[in-house]
Steps between C-alpha positions, in 0.01 A plus 500: 500500500606201698724234360382146447120540514341369181148616590561863419237759561691796365543565131751704313513852372426474130552765241157642430388765258693709251859604473631816661790731450747503785399853594186707454311293243278805446810688380678255271680770305854481375637820647531670161774262386292310248617173659261219585641468856659779702691431820503816712837508674407768751165359602597256774261261668568231765836350594538140389616291796523180301346165413484173687335171581362326804592148599353497853322168554615355166870523580517139619453372145764731357738401781454134408532540123816354346531792259429765760817691413391529137160624614643761736733617221192551284333704771787708637801458273633737236389261226156474662244744640755690715241534777592715800205414728433167674181458704502238773275407789525530876371149552288447814700184572808718555352558844634164615832516315656840590510583128709198399819693422733215605331234289706276272387626161770320301351152486593294197223508242516120512385506863168313537356809670466666160289216360205600720197653328461790740143589404368146560293443812693375800821683410442818697809471717727425205333780303565752778864391528552523123336843491721639775818346362409580142427864577831535682684336207328714236529828691872448560553409136300800376695738723849355478516369143270738315511812714123522546465811716131499586410203718138536606284272714127475560302330776203284408433421865666583833584199719188310605555577869452871423172449312144538622413146387834332576541408134713618209184498286244781530465679834668826597790617715406520867521857628708376792759367252559820302837585656612139510429474128691823428794363700476174304527681166791707631675180611448356152667805345787471749555133417522564126705816541753324724536235229590766242153536347347827624125521454408782264130491586257292701123465473319397820183408310470330161150544352373627835140542391443129438490225764584220259483125549875482457754676723347843563404766754227763491608861558256786484646830373501855623411572858446135594792257468774524237549876505531526879722191510748666264488837677509376859692173482686401185614845392653601834661158543668501158608861549700375801639185340487534120430864412567451126255210459186615324154390608277373219129557555205426275567179306129433460400247237347766277657824384207744518134532586271342754333209327311218666636457851853604406658842547760576234851608594451858380218566747666292770818710471300824491308394810817426697666827396187702585460358850865467598686820419798392710567207269702719264770533766615154391644385164210351304400326179132504399422177317226305331438177313355465152212250523134528406224528758410142598127578530425720200780360280557858382824688451499776766716714273859615487550852636743695721508483879454877521500510881841333511646702213401827667709400802799390293450130583615261225235269361579138407311216337624223729307210351338414170429182305200296388403193703191421292602519135642177365878472464615685190873545428441670163534852364122540512510493878821706506343786303206504737743557789712751310190718478435454872860590593476812285173607658617459858814700428335773295148522642556402865853648521645196674872503570537122521332188366542169684364190325346206687694275478844469338519122467250238612366160391203665330354339189137582580498883495709805417641564846867441424752657268692172485341157532722261697388140472452284806735248340764747627679510163289670234388859479339732246551874457174668399469786257350715776833456679687621194269798449541592868871515418440772242415715802724359774818471289489844340341733758768558767407543862482868600417613146215746457206438275448779248181589318433331167252669265338318208165415347356197685267419212791349307508208739861494619624604845823684583652601834822694566759515780814707557813442708791740479570568133329180391140399438284196425181471299289182519259446210221242495342398169217252571371498141561240232646764270834678497485859628731778380526820700730793566635574848617841617649627824379841614713709736833330422718425200542137403851364462587213268320176433192357668552134587203265507435162663198305373285225648242330280381148413851375419738752660597598854674836555665459161724786393375674188689733270573836664287791382674821399321832551361686201607851413236648730601277793218243483518122474302273271382196696364183342309291755461137393155341531410381850817628659650699784811702419725686745707786356804652671640840406703793629489879485770764463 
């Protein structure tokens, strides 16, 4: 998606259809334990790299907000979401500013510059300045104050001078500019690295299948443009200058399928891997976005990127939100997204989820986790933000997802994760009724109490009474109506 365009043509990934168990819904058995949910300690799935948000083209409003420190605490702090991924943008207007690393980012919030409505017509120069300065301010803060270790950046459009149409909207990268563009992205990584903010991963093409009206660039996959650019230009350049920086590829607006005129990320990634075998010489992340097809208005489906998994390439959901549904800060919307988070983790095997966007002046749709008012003083934390925290706060980076077996017909969802001698289970109860179930761990012996943290209509990550194991080593969980509960336990 692109920032401040109100005439959206893409729509969000909605939860469609029935509920599923986290693993093998055709085999929802309980492993002979008699428990309702069995976490299988020795059946490991993907590594969880973490959770994050994008600010990209919305960072100017956060930068100008008088309570910006409170908002960043909510996103990255220990009392907030504890996010470890921040997604920014390689703005095309960097081309004239040598990446802006020496800018004065410590203006007083009383400076008249911050009173500008950056999305209003006629403010393009001020908007670009606020975006560059705001991104530098936020990235430094995320890294230095909160220890965010995965700084990732995507490109909506290369600089206009490198484009076929001389514009940052639509068009494609000129073939004669391939190496210059690779050098440009390397220089961006160098600038941020030299300032103490090494780039974890960079994407040369955000939503490459769609030449949008806003800042965009069309990249064909496979044997044509993006694949060869990575193999012949960007990959070799970063191997010389930033060998640890991963290259993100995919990031199409839809996750799977070929619907309408849009190729989903799954097929786009498969195409690139099939036609460019040398691409695996470089550190990669295969990525996609979670929006509906703009022509058919259908959900393309949530399924694994098998081609990437077979090559050991991590798969990330680098953007998801809903630009068309009316603003809804309630638990109704939050439960919808809890189901979506669960499905991407358990059905598509994603190792990271990055929401679009963390904080923005959005009171027309469900694009933001936090609504920051243009009066620069007020803000509202949505319930979808709090539910996201039931994943981001309690699933540590580098943990491994483990199989969860249960009967999906009962309506709840449970996923499990292990890290060292500890584990987390996240349970979603979307129903209006309380649900009681037993939880067992297969392949390891539980040790001590299971501690829960509940989010529902009135609570946010509230500590509930610890649960002691029964004589046979199971736990009795009581899921409140319309809630998400994260449970933390240990093994012997």
